C-alpha positions in Angstrom: -2.8 -16.6 22.8 0.0 -15.0 20.7 2.4 -16.9 18.5 6.0 -15.8 19.0 5.7 -14.5 22.5 3.9 -11.6 24.0 0.6 -11.6 25.8 -3.0 -12.2 24.7 -3.8 -8.5 25.3 -1.0 -7.5 23.0 -2.2 -9.8 20.2 -5.7 -8.5 20.5 -4.5 -4.9 20.6 -2.4 -5.4 17.5 -5.3 -6.9 15.6 -7.6 -3.9 16.0 -6.0 -2.2 13.1 -7.0 -5.0 10.7 -10.7 -4.9 11.2 -12.7 -3.8 14.2 -15.8 -5.9 13.2 -13.8 -9.1 13.1 -11.9 -8.2 16.3 -15.2 -7.8 18.2 -16.2 -11.4 17.4 -13.0 -13.0 18.4 -9.4 -12.5 19.4 -6.5 -12.8 17.0 -3.0 -14.1 16.8 -0.2 -12.0 15.2 3.0 -13.4 13.9 5.2 -11.1 11.9 3.2 -9.8 8.9 0.5 -12.4 9.2 -2.6 -12.6 11.3 -4.5 -15.8 12.4 -8.0 -15.3 13.6 -9.2 -17.3 16.6 -12.6 -17.9 18.2 -13.4 -17.7 21.9 -15.0 -21.0 23.0 -15.6 -21.4 26.8 -12.6 -19.2 27.6 -10.3 -21.1 25.2 -9.1 -19.7 21.9 -8.7 -22.7 19.5 -7.1 -21.8 16.2 -9.4 -21.1 13.3 -8.8 -23.2 10.2 -9.0 -20.2 7.8 -5.7 -19.1 6.2 -3.5 -16.4 7.5 -4.2 -12.8 6.3 -1.1 -10.9 5.2 -1.0 -7.3 6.3 0.0 -4.4 4.0 3.2 -3.0 5.4 2.9 0.5 3.8 6.5 1.9 3.5 7.9 -1.5 4.5 6.5 -3.0 1.2 9.3 -4.0 -1.2 7.6 -2.4 -4.2 7.6 1.0 -2.3 11.3 0.6 -1.4 12.4 -0.5 -4.9 10.4 2.3 -6.5 11.9 5.0 -4.2 15.4 3.6 -4.9 14.7 3.7 -8.7 13.4 7.3 -8.4 16.6 8.4 -6.6 18.8 6.5 -9.1 17.0 8.2 -12.0 17.1 11.6 -10.5 20.7 11.8 -9.3 22.5 9.2 -11.5 20.8 8.4 -14.7 19.2 11.7 -15.9 22.4 13.7 -15.6 24.4 11.2 -17.7 21.9 9.5 -20.0 20.0 11.6 -22.6 16.6 9.7 -22.8 13.2 11.3 -23.3 11.6 8.5 -21.3 14.0 8.9 -18.3 13.6 12.7 -18.4 9.8 12.9 -18.9 8.0 9.8 -17.8 10.0 7.3 -15.8 9.4 9.1 -12.5 5.7 9.4 -13.4 5.5 5.6 -13.6 6.9 5.5 -10.1 4.2 7.9 -8.7 1.8 5.2 -7.5 4.3 2.8 -6.0 6.1 5.7 -4.3 3.2 7.8 -3.1 0.3 5.5 -2.4 1.8 3.5 0.5 2.6 6.6 2.7 -0.8 8.2 1.7 -2.6 5.0 2.8 -0.6 4.9 6.0 -1.7 8.5 6.8 -5.3 7.6 6.0 -5.0 4.6 8.3 -3.6 6.7 11.2 -6.4 9.2 10.7 -9.0 6.4 10.7 -10.1 7.0 7.1 -8.8 3.6 6.1 -10.3 0.9 8.3 -7.8 -2.0 8.0 -4.3 -3.0 6.9 -5.2 -5.1 4.0 -3.5 -4.7 0.7 -5.1 -1.9 -1.4 -7.8 -3.3 -3.7 -8.2 -2.3 -7.3 -10.8 0.4 -6.5 -8.6 2.0 -3.9 -5.7 2.2 -6.4 -7.9 3.5 -9.2 -9.5 6.1 -6.9 -6.1 7.6 -6.1 -5.0 7.3 -9.8 -8.0 9.4 -10.9 -7.6 12.0 -8.1 -3.9 12.4 -8.7 -4.3 12.5 -12.5 -6.9 15.3 -12.2 -4.8 17.1 -9.6 -1.5 16.9 -11.5 -2.7 17.2 -15.1 -5.8 19.4 -14.9 -5.8 21.5 -11.7 -2.0 21.9 -11.2 -1.1 23.2 -14.7 -3.9 25.9 -14.4 -2.7 27.0 -11.0 1.0 27.0 -11.8 0.9 28.0 -15.5 2.2 24.6 -16.5 1.3 22.2 -19.3 -0.8 19.1 -19.0 0.5 15.9 -20.6 -1.8 13.0 -21.4 1.3 10.7 -21.5 1.8 11.5 -17.8 -1.6 10.0 -17.1 -0.6 6.9 -19.2 2.6 6.6 -17.1 0.6 7.0 -13.8 -1.7 4.3 -15.1 1.2 2.0 -15.8 2.4 2.5 -12.3 -1.0 1.8 -10.9 -1.2 -1.4 -12.9 2.2 -2.5 -11.6 0.9 -1.8 -8.0 -2.3 -3.8 -8.5 -0.5 -6.8 -10.0 2.4 -6.7 -7.5 0.2 -6.3 -4.4 -2.3 -8.9 -5.5 0.6 -11.4 -5.9 2.1 -10.4 -2.6 -1.2 -10.7 -0.8 -1.9 -14.2 -2.3 1.6 -15.5 -1.7 1.4 -14.9 2.0 
């Protein structure tokens, strides 16, 4: 049974991306960005009393969209007109995690590396923070004759903290 129209097959098919293990034990009902799990009982699918699970929308997430808009605003409007060390050196670094993580997670999901569409947990965010900090501040400067800046890592960390708080609130508010 699918809320909002469609067929039972479509609802079950859409749920596969959330968690294969949970899908095997019962069908699911999708409604927008939410999923309601159901149990099969004698061919019937009564609704489960557990709460809805909000799906991570990757590039459809408001934080991603706002961060990308702020990046464009800073790059093409603010930096040319406002002389600010923070805008020139670190503002875009704060936006790294909110702008880059959702598309990276989407690619990982399509490749099967990421097994579900839940919001990124703290460990997933920290893992990407560490990898990108090493890549951009250790490996990159050596390969491209650049300079490493520990304040960039602080800015990446601030963006990661923003992601963790924002997505935790978004997940729990659904």
